[in-house]
C-alpha positions in Angstrom: -13.0 30.2 18.6 -16.4 31.0 17.6 -20.0 29.6 18.0 -21.6 27.8 14.5 -24.9 27.6 16.6 -25.8 28.0 20.2 -24.5 24.4 21.1 -21.4 24.1 18.5 -18.5 25.9 18.8 -15.2 26.0 16.3 -11.9 25.3 17.8 -9.5 24.6 15.1 -6.4 26.3 14.0 -4.9 28.3 10.9 -1.5 27.1 9.7 0.9 30.2 8.2 3.9 27.9 8.4 2.9 25.3 6.1 4.5 25.9 2.6 3.6 22.8 0.8 0.5 21.0 1.5 0.8 17.1 1.8 4.6 17.8 0.7 3.2 19.3 -2.7 0.3 21.6 -3.1 1.3 25.1 -2.8 -0.6 27.0 -0.3 0.0 30.7 -0.7 -2.6 31.4 1.9 -1.8 28.9 4.3 -4.3 26.0 5.9 -7.1 26.0 8.4 -7.6 22.3 10.3 -10.8 22.8 11.3 -12.2 20.8 14.7 -15.5 21.4 16.4 -17.0 20.9 20.3 -20.6 20.3 20.3 -21.7 21.3 23.8 -24.6 19.1 25.5 -25.4 16.7 28.5 -22.6 14.7 26.8 -19.7 17.0 25.0 -18.3 15.4 21.5 -15.3 16.6 19.9 -14.9 16.8 16.4 -11.7 15.7 15.1 -8.2 17.2 15.9 -5.7 19.3 14.2 -2.2 19.0 12.7 1.2 17.7 15.1 2.0 21.7 15.3 -0.9 22.9 16.7 -1.6 20.9 19.8 -1.0 23.6 22.4 -3.2 25.7 20.5 -5.9 23.4 20.1 -6.3 22.2 23.7 -6.6 25.6 24.4 -9.5 26.3 22.1 -10.8 23.3 23.5 -10.3 23.9 26.8 -12.0 27.6 26.8 -15.1 26.2 24.8 -15.3 23.1 27.3 -15.6 26.0 30.1 -14.5 24.0 33.1 -16.4 20.7 31.8 -14.6 17.3 30.5 -15.3 16.2 26.8 -17.1 12.9 26.4 -16.3 11.8 23.4 -13.5 12.7 20.0 -15.4 11.7 17.1 -12.5 10.6 14.4 -13.6 11.3 10.8 -10.7 10.7 8.9 -6.8 9.5 10.6 -5.0 11.4 8.4 -2.3 13.2 10.3 -3.3 16.9 9.9 -6.9 16.0 11.8 -5.7 12.7 14.2 -2.1 13.8 14.9 -3.4 15.4 18.2 -5.7 12.2 19.5 -3.3 11.2 22.0 -2.7 14.5 23.5 -6.3 15.0 24.1 -6.3 11.8 25.5 -3.4 12.4 28.0 -5.1 15.2 29.0 -8.6 14.0 29.3 -8.1 9.8 30.1 -11.8 9.1 30.4 -12.4 10.4 27.0 -14.0 7.7 24.9 -13.0 7.7 20.8 -15.6 7.3 18.7 -14.2 5.4 14.9 -15.3 2.5 12.6 -13.5 -0.5 12.6 -11.0 0.8 9.9 -10.2 4.1 11.8 -9.2 1.5 14.4 -6.7 -0.3 12.4 -5.2 3.1 11.2 -5.2 4.5 15.0 -2.9 1.5 15.8 -0.5 1.9 12.8 0.2 5.8 13.5 0.0 5.7 17.5 1.2 1.6 18.0 -1.1 1.6 21.0 -4.7 1.2 22.0 -7.1 2.8 24.6 -9.3 1.5 26.6 -12.5 3.8 25.8 -13.6 3.7 22.5 -17.0 3.2 20.4 -16.9 1.3 16.9 -19.5 2.7 14.9 -20.9 1.7 11.4 -23.3 3.0 9.0 -26.5 5.0 10.5 -25.6 4.2 13.9 -26.5 7.3 16.2 -24.8 8.6 19.2 -27.0 10.4 21.6 -25.2 13.5 23.0 -28.8 14.6 24.9 -30.3 17.6 23.0 -28.1 16.6 20.0 -28.3 13.0 18.2 -25.3 12.2 15.7 -25.3 10.2 12.9 -22.5 8.6 11.5 -22.5 8.1 7.8 -19.3 6.0 5.7 -17.5 7.9 2.9 -15.2 5.6 2.4 -12.6 6.6 -0.5 -13.4 10.4 0.4 -10.7 9.9 0.0 -8.9 7.3 2.0 -10.9 4.1 3.1 -12.1 4.8 6.6 -13.4 8.1 6.2 -16.7 9.0 7.7 -19.0 12.1 8.0 -21.4 12.4 10.7 -24.6 14.2 10.2 -26.1 16.4 13.6 -29.9 16.1 13.3 -30.5 18.6 15.9 -28.8 21.5 14.1 -29.1 20.1 10.7 -25.3 20.1 10.5 -23.0 18.1 8.5 -19.6 17.5 9.6 -18.1 16.7 6.0 -14.5 15.7 6.9 -12.4 16.5 3.7 -15.4 17.1 1.3 -15.8 20.8 1.0 -12.7 21.7 2.0 -10.2 24.1 0.2 -7.0 25.4 0.6 -6.3 28.5 2.6 -6.7 29.7 6.2 -9.6 30.7 7.4 -8.4 34.5 8.4 -7.6 35.2 4.6 -10.5 36.0 2.5 -10.9 34.6 -1.1 -13.4 33.4 -3.4 -14.3 29.6 -2.5 -14.3 27.9 -5.7 -11.1 28.1 -7.4 -9.0 26.9 -4.4 -11.8 24.5 -3.9 -11.5 23.1 -7.1 -7.7 23.0 -6.8 -8.2 20.9 -3.7 -10.9 18.6 -4.8 -8.6 17.5 -8.1 -5.6 17.3 -6.5 -6.6 15.4 -3.5 -10.4 13.7 -4.0 -10.0 13.9 -7.9 -9.3 10.3 -8.4 -12.2 9.2 -6.4 -15.8 10.7 -8.0 -17.6 7.4 -7.9 -17.3 7.5 -3.9 -17.8 11.1 -4.1 -20.8 11.1 -5.9 -22.2 7.6 -3.5 -21.6 10.2 -0.6 -23.6 13.0 -2.3 -26.7 10.8 -3.1 -26.4 9.9 1.0 -26.6 13.4 1.6 -29.3 14.4 -0.6 -31.5 12.4 2.1 -30.6 14.5 4.6 -31.9 18.4 5.8 -28.5 19.9 5.9 -28.2 23.4 6.7 -25.0 23.7 7.7 -21.7 22.0 6.3 -18.6 22.1 8.7 -15.5 20.6 6.7 -12.0 19.7 7.9 -10.4 22.2 5.8 -11.9 25.5 4.5 -14.8 28.0 5.7 -18.5 27.2 7.1 -20.9 26.7 4.7 -24.1 28.3 6.0 -25.6 29.8 2.9 -26.6 29.3 -0.8 -25.5 25.5 -0.3 -26.9 24.4 -3.6 -24.1 25.9 -5.4 -21.4 24.1 -3.3 -23.6 20.7 -3.6 -24.0 21.4 -7.2 -20.1 22.2 -7.9 -19.1 19.0 -6.2 -21.9 16.9 -8.0 -20.3 18.4 -11.3 -16.6 18.0 -10.3 -17.3 14.1 -9.1 -19.4 13.1 -12.1 -16.3 14.2 -14.2 -19.0 17.3 -16.3 -17.6 20.7 -17.3 -17.9 23.7 -15.7 -17.0 26.0 -18.7 -17.4 25.8 -22.1 -14.8 26.5 -23.6 -10.7 25.4 -24.5 -8.1 25.3 -22.6 -4.5 25.1 -24.2 -1.8 23.5 -22.1 2.1 23.8 -23.7 5.5 23.1 -23.2 8.2 24.5 -25.1 11.6 24.3 -25.5 12.7 27.2 -28.2 9.5 29.1 -28.2 8.5 27.3 -31.3 5.8 25.2 -29.9 4.8 28.4 -27.7 4.0 30.3 -31.1 1.7 27.5 -32.2 -0.3 27.3 -29.1 -0.5 31.4 -28.7 -1.7 31.2 -32.5 -4.1 28.4 -31.7 -5.6 30.5 -28.6 -5.7 33.9 -30.9 -7.3 31.7 -33.6 -9.8 30.7 -31.4 -10.7 34.0 -29.6 -11.5 35.2 -33.2 -13.6 32.6 -34.0 -15.9 33.2 -31.2 -14.6 30.8 -28.6 -16.7 31.6 -25.6 -13.9 31.1 -23.3 -10.1 30.2 -23.6 -7.2 30.1 -21.5 -3.6 29.3 -22.0 -1.2 27.6 -19.7 2.6 27.4 -20.1 3.1 24.3 -17.7 6.4 24.8 -17.3 5.9 27.9 -15.4 2.4 27.4 -13.7 1.5 25.4 -10.8 0.7 22.0 -11.7 -2.1 21.6 -9.4 -4.1 24.7 -11.1 -3.3 23.4 -14.3 -4.9 19.7 -13.3 -7.7 22.0 -12.2 -8.3 24.0 -15.5 -8.1 20.7 -17.3 -11.1 19.6 -15.5 -12.9 22.6 -15.4 -12.8 23.1 -19.5 -15.1 21.0 -21.9 -11.9 20.8 -24.4 -8.3 21.2 -24.1 -5.3 21.0 -26.9 -1.9 19.8 -25.6 1.1 20.9 -27.4 4.4 19.7 -26.6 7.7 18.1 -28.2 9.2 15.2 -28.9 11.7 14.6 -25.9 13.9 11.6 -25.5 11.7 9.2 -27.4 8.7 10.8 -25.1 7.3 13.8 -24.1 8.8 16.8 -22.4 8.9 15.9 -18.9 6.4 18.0 -17.4 3.7 17.4 -20.3 4.5 13.7 -19.1 3.8 14.7 -15.4 0.7 16.8 -16.4 -1.1 14.0 -18.6 -0.2 11.3 -15.9 -2.2 13.3 -13.2 -5.1 13.9 -15.4 -5.3 10.2 -16.4 -4.5 9.3 -12.8 -7.6 11.3 -11.6 -10.1 9.5 -14.0 -10.0 12.5 -16.5 -13.2 11.9 -19.6 -16.0 13.5 -21.3 -13.6 15.9 -22.7 -12.8 16.7 -26.7 -8.6 16.9 -26.7 -6.7 18.7 -29.3 -2.6 17.8 -29.8 0.2 19.6 -31.6 3.6 18.0 -31.4 7.0 19.3 -32.3 9.9 17.6 -33.4 13.2 17.9 -35.5 13.6 14.2 -36.0 11.3 11.4 -35.5 8.5 13.5 -34.1 6.2 11.0 -31.7 4.5 13.4 -29.1 1.0 12.8 -30.6 1.2 9.2 -30.4 2.8 9.1 -27.2 0.3 11.7 -26.0 -3.0 9.7 -27.5 -1.8 6.5 -25.9 -1.8 7.7 -22.3 -5.4 8.6 -22.8 -6.4 5.0 -24.5 -7.8 3.9 -21.4 -9.8 7.6 -20.5 -13.8 7.3 -21.2 -15.2 9.4 -23.4 -12.7 11.3 -24.8 -12.9 12.9 -28.4 -9.8 13.5 -30.4 -10.1 16.9 -32.4 -8.9 16.5 -36.0 -6.2 17.9 -37.8 -3.4 16.8 -35.2 -0.9 19.4 -36.1 2.3 18.3 -36.5 5.3 20.6 -36.5 8.8 20.2 -37.7 11.4 22.8 -35.9 8.9 25.6 -36.6 5.8 26.4 -38.0 4.7 26.5 -41.8 2.4 27.7 -43.9 0.3 24.5 -44.1 0.9 24.1 -40.0 -0.7 27.5 -39.8 -3.9 26.5 -42.1 -4.1 22.9 -40.0 -4.3 25.4 -36.8 -6.9 27.0 -38.2 -8.8 24.0 -39.0 -7.9 22.9 -35.5 -9.6 25.7 -33.8 -12.4 25.7 -36.7 -12.9 22.2 -35.2 -13.2 22.9 -31.4 -15.3 25.8 -32.2 -18.0 23.7 -33.6 
């Protein structure tokens, strides 16, 4: 527990039990499920926490309340890591009013198969006075569920941002914000760039001094940095001028080509490079890097008439998340009937503003001098 402002108290929890967030994202430093209490003439609690932490959360809430009872529980997002303990709170404080939008309560009924007597249905720009504090509700559909809303406290100039500006990692672990926030954004929110842009435009009309997300640290300083990154990510622009080379390799020949390309890029003055073995790296980190860099190269083998499974999964994840505004180079390898480059290019057919870097390198089993010349030419093209 800590005071964010004089009246806003943090009552969230840290989870070091979780190994996979949402059943798929590796979280070596755990997760935070954030919740806040606004103390005023009337008291509002902002969201609940994951089901495994109900007792700890209620104890935090009770300590913050200091003998008082809450008037409102604001439900910004119905995903279970934030909503699982709603009924736990209602059972303890039966007079509490649940605040959400129409879609919130549809999902509420689906999760809990019940209804509550005390509920307040809000819509865009509705306000709720707590006394000194006035809350304004801003709808944020598809950031990243359809019922999501964020809440602005005009008194303390705080934006309660739901899953926006969240990151992996518990709050009792010190780590740099951007890397895990980027992996979180592109993994979980990345498909919804246009809705995120719409929310950022709404946020730009508000005087925001503090951002209180549902995951990750409370942001109080240098907010332009965080808002700028979110704008870059959600508008599908690149952060790094450089080349990320992603490869899969069965017997080492495709790996050798990928390594030669990276060495050649560095020799020709490429400002930034990274080399990623997709089979051995966290796939979510690889997705993060693909969005971060301005140019990528994909190197893989033809496999069962398609492409190597990890590369197939990787490209699918990029395309699903609206991958665009990039230059892509291709290296294919095949011992017979090589098809990898065609299969990969076809996967990006619906992607916007993709430039194909030439030449496409075709290796037949292992590299020849001609392949080395092609890799040199590809490096020249990518460094332009």
